[in-house]
C-alpha positions in Angstrom: -27.0 -26.3 -29.4 -24.7 -23.4 -28.2 -22.7 -22.6 -25.2 -24.0 -19.3 -23.4 -22.1 -16.0 -23.7 -22.1 -16.3 -19.8 -19.6 -18.9 -19.4 -15.6 -17.2 -19.2 -13.0 -19.0 -21.1 -11.0 -19.7 -18.3 -14.4 -21.5 -16.9 -14.6 -23.5 -20.1 -11.1 -24.4 -19.8 -11.4 -25.6 -16.6 -14.5 -27.7 -17.8 -11.7 -29.2 -20.5 -9.6 -30.4 -17.4 -12.4 -31.7 -15.2 -14.0 -33.7 -17.1 -11.1 -35.0 -19.5 -12.3 -33.5 -22.8 -9.3 -34.5 -25.2 -9.5 -31.2 -26.9 -5.8 -30.4 -28.6 -4.8 -26.7 -27.8 -7.8 -25.7 -25.4 -6.0 -22.7 -24.2 -4.9 -21.0 -26.9 -8.4 -21.4 -29.0 -11.1 -17.9 -28.7 -14.1 -18.1 -26.7 -16.4 -16.9 -29.7 -19.1 -19.0 -31.0 -17.9 -18.5 -34.8 -17.8 -21.4 -37.2 -13.7 -20.9 -37.5 -11.8 -24.0 -36.5 -9.9 -23.0 -33.8 -12.2 -22.0 -31.7 -13.1 -23.2 -28.1 -16.6 -23.2 -27.4 -18.0 -25.3 -30.8 -15.3 -27.6 -29.6 -16.4 -28.4 -26.6 -20.3 -29.2 -28.0 -18.5 -30.9 -31.1 -16.7 -33.2 -28.3 -19.5 -33.7 -26.2 -22.0 -35.2 -29.2 -19.1 -37.2 -30.1 -18.7 -38.4 -26.5 -20.8 -41.5 -24.6 -20.5 -40.5 -21.2 -18.5 -38.3 -19.2 -16.6 -38.5 -16.0 -18.7 -37.4 -13.0 -17.4 -34.4 -10.6 -18.1 -34.0 -6.9 -15.7 -31.4 -6.1 -16.5 -27.7 -8.7 -19.3 -28.7 -10.8 -21.4 -31.3 -9.2 -22.2 -32.9 -12.6 -22.8 -36.8 -13.1 -23.2 -37.6 -16.8 -23.6 -35.6 -20.3 -26.7 -34.5 -20.2 -26.4 -32.1 -17.1 -22.9 -30.8 -18.5 -24.7 -29.5 -21.8 -27.7 -28.3 -19.2 -24.8 -26.1 -17.5 -23.4 -24.8 -20.2 -26.3 -24.0 -22.2 -28.3 -21.9 -19.8 -26.4 -18.6 -18.2 -23.7 -19.0 -15.3 -24.9 -19.1 -11.9 -21.8 -17.3 -10.3 -22.1 -14.7 -12.9 -25.9 -13.2 -12.4 -24.4 -9.9 -11.1 -23.4 -7.0 -12.7 -20.5 -5.0 -11.4 -22.6 -2.3 -10.5 -25.5 -4.4 -8.5 -22.4 -6.1 -6.8 -21.0 -3.0 -5.6 -24.2 -2.0 -4.3 -24.4 -5.8 -2.4 -20.8 -4.3 -1.4 -21.7 -1.3 -0.2 -25.1 -2.9 1.9 -22.5 -5.5 3.3 -20.3 -2.5 4.3 -23.3 -0.8 6.3 -23.9 -4.0 7.6 -20.9 -4.9 8.9 -20.3 -1.1 9.8 -23.3 -1.9 12.2 -22.0 -5.1 13.7 -19.0 -3.7 14.8 -20.7 -0.5 16.5 -22.2 -2.4 18.7 -25.6 -3.3 16.9 -26.4 0.6 17.5 -28.6 2.3 14.5 -27.7 5.4 15.9 -24.1 5.3 14.4 -24.9 3.4 11.7 -25.9 4.2 8.0 -29.4 2.7 8.5 -32.5 5.0 9.5 -34.6 2.3 11.3 -34.8 -1.6 12.1 -36.9 -2.1 9.1 -34.8 -0.9 6.1 -31.4 -2.8 8.2 -33.0 -5.7 8.2 -34.5 -6.1 4.5 -31.2 -5.2 3.4 -29.2 -7.9 5.3 -32.0 -9.7 3.6 -31.2 -8.8 -0.2 -27.6 -9.2 0.9 -28.3 -12.8 2.0 -29.0 -13.7 -1.5 -25.7 -13.0 -2.9 -23.4 -14.5 0.0 -21.3 -16.1 -3.0 -19.3 -12.8 -2.1 -17.1 -13.1 1.1 -18.1 -9.4 2.5 -21.4 -10.7 2.0 -21.1 -13.7 3.5 -19.7 -12.1 6.8 -22.2 -9.6 7.2 -25.1 -11.6 7.3 -23.3 -14.1 9.8 -22.4 -10.9 12.1 -25.6 -10.0 12.0 -27.2 -13.2 12.6 -24.9 -12.9 15.9 -26.9 -9.8 17.1 -29.3 -10.2 20.5 -32.1 -7.9 18.6 -32.9 -10.9 15.8 -35.8 -12.8 15.9 -35.2 -15.0 13.0 -31.9 -15.7 11.7 -31.4 -15.2 7.8 -30.2 -18.4 6.4 -27.1 -17.1 3.9 -28.0 -18.4 -0.4 -24.3 -20.2 -0.6 -24.0 -21.9 -4.0 -23.0 -25.7 -3.8 -19.8 -25.0 -5.9 -18.7 -22.4 -2.6 -20.4 -24.2 -0.3 -17.8 -27.0 -1.1 -15.0 -24.8 -1.7 -15.7 -23.0 2.1 -16.0 -26.7 3.7 -12.7 -27.5 2.3 -11.2 -24.1 3.5 -12.2 -25.4 6.8 -10.6 -29.3 6.5 -7.2 -28.1 5.9 -7.4 -25.6 8.3 -8.5 -28.3 10.7 -5.5 -30.6 9.4 -2.8 -28.1 9.3 -3.4 -26.6 12.5 -2.0 -27.6 15.9 -3.0 -30.2 17.5 -2.3 -30.7 20.8 -3.0 -33.9 23.1 -3.6 -33.7 26.5 -3.1 -36.7 29.3 -3.7 -37.1 32.8 -1.3 -39.3 34.6 1.8 -40.2 36.2 4.8 -39.4 34.2 8.4 -40.8 34.6 10.9 -38.9 33.2 14.6 -40.0 33.3 17.6 -38.1 33.0 20.2 -40.3 32.2 
C-alpha cells in the first residue's frame, strides 16, 4: 500500500495531527516513498496498519474510520486536480465573467463574442468553485437577469465547511443590535 504522490507534506502532517497518529518527529520527515527509516508516508501507512481504529473527523476530511482514511490517502488528492496551466486558464475565464458582470451584463464591452460561449465558459468554471475567484464569478453570473437556469457551483465538502465556518464567525463576531419598542424612563439623578 502506498500513499498517492499528490498529497503534500503539509497535508500529511495535518492528517497526523487531526487523526492523532502518534508519529515522532513527523514534521521533520521527508515525503518521498523510499524505505529509509525517517520518512513520513511509510510511517503513516505503518501506523495505520498497527492501530485498530482512528478518531473520526467531521471538520475537514469527513472521514469516519480507518478504511476511509486509507482509501483517501491511496487515491489522488481531490483538491489538486488542476495543473498550474489549467488553474491559470480557469482564473482568466473567471475574471472575464466577472468583467462581463461588472459591465452591466452587456456582451458588447466584454471578452465574449456571443451568449453561447459565455454560458459554456461559465459551466466550465463552475466545476472548479473551490477557487474563490471562480466561486465569485459564478455567483455574479447567476444574478444576471438573462440567465434562465442558474449554474450550481461545484464545491468540495471541505471548502464548503470552511465557508460555513467563516460565515458563522462573521455572525458571531459582528455587531448585534437589539430594537426594543415601548416607553422608557431615563433618570439622571
